[in-house]
C-alpha positions as CSV (number, residue, x, y, z in Angstrom):
1,M,0.7,10.4,-10.1
2,R,3.8,8.3,-9.5
3,V,2.8,5.0,-8.0
4,A,5.1,2.3,-6.7
5,I,3.8,-1.2,-7.0
6,A,5.2,-4.6,-6.1
7,A,4.0,-8.2,-5.4
8,D,5.3,-11.5,-4.2
9,H,4.6,-14.7,-6.1
10,A,1.0,-14.9,-4.9
11,G,0.2,-11.3,-6.0
12,Y,2.3,-11.5,-9.2
13,P,-0.6,-12.2,-11.7
14,L,-2.7,-9.4,-10.4
15,K,0.2,-7.0,-10.4
16,Q,0.9,-7.9,-14.0
17,D,-2.6,-6.9,-14.9
18,L,-2.6,-3.7,-12.8
19,V,0.6,-2.2,-14.2
20,P,-0.7,-1.7,-17.7
21,F,-4.1,-0.5,-16.3
22,L,-2.3,2.1,-14.2
23,K,-0.2,3.3,-17.1
24,A,-3.4,3.6,-19.3
25,Q,-4.9,5.8,-16.6
26,G,-2.0,8.2,-17.0
27,H,0.0,7.2,-13.9
28,D,3.8,7.0,-13.8
29,V,4.4,3.4,-12.6
30,L,7.4,2.3,-10.6
31,D,7.3,-1.5,-10.9
32,L,9.5,-2.9,-8.1
33,G,8.9,-6.6,-8.8
34,A,8.5,-9.4,-8.7
35,H,9.4,-9.7,-12.4
36,V,9.1,-13.5,-12.4
37,V,7.1,-16.0,-10.3
38,D,9.3,-17.3,-7.6
39,P,7.4,-19.4,-5.0
40,N,10.3,-18.8,-2.5
41,D,10.1,-15.0,-2.5
42,D,8.9,-13.2,0.6
43,Y,6.2,-10.4,0.8
44,P,8.1,-8.3,3.3
45,D,10.8,-7.7,0.7
46,F,8.3,-6.3,-1.7
47,A,6.5,-4.3,0.9
48,K,9.8,-2.8,1.9
49,A,10.6,-1.8,-1.7
50,V,7.3,0.0,-2.1
51,T,7.4,1.7,1.3
52,D,11.0,2.9,0.7
53,A,9.8,4.5,-2.5
54,V,6.9,6.2,-0.8
55,V,9.0,7.4,2.2
56,S,11.8,8.7,0.0
57,G,9.4,10.6,-2.3
58,Q,10.1,8.5,-5.3
59,A,6.4,7.7,-5.4
60,K,3.4,9.5,-3.9
61,R,1.5,6.3,-3.2
62,G,2.2,2.6,-3.1
63,I,0.4,-0.6,-3.8
64,V,1.6,-4.0,-2.5
65,V,-0.1,-7.3,-3.6
66,C,0.4,-10.6,-1.8
67,G,-1.9,-13.6,-1.4
68,S,-4.3,-12.0,1.1
69,G,-3.0,-8.5,1.5
70,V,-2.6,-9.0,5.2
71,G,1.1,-9.9,5.3
72,A,1.9,-7.0,3.0
73,G,-0.1,-4.7,5.3
74,I,1.6,-5.8,8.4
75,A,5.0,-5.4,6.8
76,A,4.3,-2.0,5.3
77,N,3.1,-0.6,8.6
78,K,6.4,-1.4,10.2
79,V,8.0,1.5,8.2
80,H,8.0,5.0,9.8
81,G,5.8,7.3,7.8
82,I,3.7,4.6,6.2
83,R,0.0,4.2,6.7
84,A,-1.0,1.0,4.9
85,G,-4.4,-0.6,4.7
86,V,-5.8,-3.8,3.4
87,C,-8.7,-2.9,1.1
88,H,-10.9,-5.3,-0.8
89,D,-13.7,-2.8,-1.6
90,T,-13.8,0.8,-2.9
91,Y,-15.2,2.3,0.2
92,L,-12.2,1.3,2.3
93,A,-9.8,2.4,-0.4
94,H,-11.1,6.0,-0.6
95,Q,-12.1,6.3,3.0
96,G,-8.6,5.2,4.2
97,V,-7.1,8.1,2.3
98,E,-9.7,10.7,3.1
99,H,-9.8,10.0,6.8
100,D,-6.5,8.3,7.7
101,D,-4.1,9.7,5.0
102,M,-3.4,6.1,3.9
103,N,-0.4,6.1,1.5
104,V,0.0,2.4,0.7
105,L,-2.8,0.1,-0.5
106,C,-2.5,-3.6,0.2
107,I,-4.6,-6.1,-1.7
108,G,-4.9,-9.9,-1.9
109,G,-4.2,-11.4,-5.3
110,R,-5.9,-14.6,-4.1
111,I,-8.9,-12.6,-2.8
112,I,-10.1,-10.3,-5.6
113,G,-10.1,-10.3,-9.4
114,I,-8.7,-7.7,-11.8
115,E,-12.0,-5.8,-12.3
116,V,-12.6,-5.3,-8.6
117,A,-8.9,-4.5,-8.2
118,K,-9.1,-1.8,-10.9
119,E,-12.0,-0.1,-9.1
120,I,-10.2,-0.3,-5.7
121,V,-7.0,1.1,-7.1
122,T,-8.8,3.9,-8.9
123,A,-10.7,4.9,-5.7
124,F,-7.4,4.8,-3.7
125,L,-5.5,7.0,-6.2
126,K,-8.3,9.5,-6.8
127,A,-8.9,10.1,-3.0
128,E,-7.3,12.9,-1.1
129,F,-6.9,13.4,2.7
130,S,-9.8,15.6,3.9
131,G,-7.7,17.7,6.3
132,E,-10.8,18.0,8.4
133,E,-10.0,18.9,12.0
134,R,-11.1,15.6,13.4
135,H,-9.2,13.6,10.8
136,A,-6.1,15.8,11.3
137,R,-6.4,15.3,15.1
138,R,-6.5,11.5,14.7
139,L,-3.7,11.5,12.2
140,N,-1.5,13.4,14.7
141,K,-2.3,10.9,17.4
142,L,-1.2,8.1,15.0
143,K,2.0,10.0,14.3
144,A,2.6,10.4,18.0
145,M,2.1,6.7,18.6
146,E,4.6,6.0,15.8
147,Q,7.2,8.3,17.3
148,K,6.8,6.7,20.7
149,A,7.2,3.2,19.2
150,L,10.4,4.3,17.5
151,K,11.9,5.2,20.9
152,A,10.7,2.0,22.6
153,P,13.1,-0.9,23.2
154,I,12.4,-4.0,21.2
155,T,11.0,-6.8,23.2
156,R,11.2,-10.4,22.2
157,R,8.4,-13.0,22.6
């Protein structure tokens, strides 16, 4: 599977360990950075790079690593067609795909170690959307919410 992956400075060390693991598992990896540690980089830039690759079809799935996974998840979910989830265990990683058609995995480089990350990534990439009626119905509701949000005016706080 073609997988896009990126990380900010906080996720960089974990990403650097995940890339060779993914390649060893037979995946075609699109490494979208960071390629050096820069404490001034910003996770939304890397989430955008991964989500652009997934939405355009350059990659089937994406992985974004930041410090906690939360910022990357928030940023990724701003992109039309992306269903990102923060997952720090294998159940969430496969269930998010099977039930919710999750296409971007967000993980925290400061939260989990490489061995747990490998298990989570494996669960995410092996899972497939179930297509069950109840899951398809819910996915369609999510897509309708997304369409409505695209048409709504932007309000400022």
